[in-house]
Legacy VTK file of the C-alpha trace (Angstrom):
# vtk DataFile Version 3.0
C-alpha trace
ASCII
DATASET POLYDATA
POINTS 99 float
77.271 108.725 125.983
78.721 110.942 128.692
79.527 113.757 126.248
75.916 113.901 125.046
74.767 114.374 128.638
77.473 116.982 129.313
76.619 119.046 126.222
73.098 119.664 127.557
74.554 121.791 130.378
76.785 123.989 128.234
75.858 127.545 127.335
73.465 127.864 124.437
74.766 131.322 123.480
75.673 131.313 119.815
79.316 132.037 119.290
80.247 131.181 122.875
83.125 128.778 123.309
81.926 125.411 124.511
84.239 123.086 126.360
84.203 120.312 128.905
86.878 119.603 131.467
88.377 116.111 131.247
90.320 114.716 134.190
92.038 111.334 133.889
93.516 109.928 137.088
93.598 106.725 139.114
91.925 104.615 136.415
88.958 106.985 136.038
87.994 109.707 133.597
85.804 112.544 134.835
83.873 114.780 132.443
82.690 118.145 133.822
80.503 120.740 132.112
79.007 123.978 133.372
76.692 126.487 131.757
73.548 128.552 132.170
71.505 125.325 132.555
73.585 124.178 135.553
76.499 121.793 135.902
77.253 118.156 135.134
79.910 115.665 136.258
80.219 111.973 135.475
83.009 109.436 135.981
83.857 106.298 134.046
86.626 103.716 134.408
89.451 103.862 131.849
92.606 101.859 131.231
95.102 104.534 132.244
98.014 104.185 134.652
100.049 107.343 134.247
100.313 110.744 135.815
96.994 112.604 136.157
95.920 114.489 133.024
93.543 117.440 133.017
92.454 119.388 129.950
89.532 121.305 128.459
88.225 120.464 124.998
85.284 121.108 122.714
82.920 118.183 123.375
81.730 117.877 119.761
85.346 117.578 118.590
86.148 115.003 121.271
83.038 112.991 120.446
83.989 112.889 116.753
87.574 111.889 117.585
86.738 109.055 119.993
85.611 106.680 117.257
88.832 107.245 115.323
91.453 107.029 118.068
94.101 104.427 118.754
95.947 106.431 121.392
95.842 109.691 123.325
98.913 110.977 125.127
100.075 114.105 126.909
103.603 115.414 126.662
103.591 117.432 129.885
107.024 118.920 129.189
105.884 120.345 125.833
102.259 120.877 126.980
100.898 119.028 123.949
97.924 116.669 123.853
98.320 114.164 120.995
95.479 112.183 119.411
96.559 109.321 117.139
94.407 107.386 114.711
95.080 104.943 111.925
95.829 107.623 109.333
96.379 110.781 111.348
98.043 112.525 114.263
96.312 115.588 115.725
98.105 117.717 118.345
96.610 120.398 120.575
98.509 122.893 122.678
97.492 122.689 126.296
96.438 126.173 127.395
94.216 127.723 130.032
91.034 129.383 128.718
90.579 133.102 129.326
88.256 133.793 132.255
LINES 1 100
99 0 1 2 3 4 5 6 7 8 9 10 11 12 13 14 15 16 17 18 19 20 21 22 23 24 25 26 27 28 29 30 31 32 33 34 35 36 37 38 39 40 41 42 43 44 45 46 47 48 49 50 51 52 53 54 55 56 57 58 59 60 61 62 63 64 65 66 67 68 69 70 71 72 73 74 75 76 77 78 79 80 81 82 83 84 85 86 87 88 89 90 91 92 93 94 95 96 97 98
C-alpha cells in the first residue's frame, strides 16, 4: 500500500508529528512524505472529478480510515474535510502545519 511505503520516509523522532501530503486532482491522488530518511512520492488513479484537494494527514489514521470509508469530501468554504462511513462521520479542520 502506498501509505506503508510513505511511512518509511517519515521522521523516526518520538513525539514528532508525522503527516503525509495528499493531493487529489485530475483523476489522480498523489501521496508525498518527507523525513530524515529522504522523500517519497507516488501517484495512483482515483475516481474523482471535482476541484483539486490538497491536505496533510497522519498516515496511520488515514490507513485505518480507508477500510471504513464510503465517502470523503471537502467543504472548501468551511475548510472541513469530512470522512463518512457506515456508522460514523469524522470531520477535520483544514489547517496549515506550523513550520
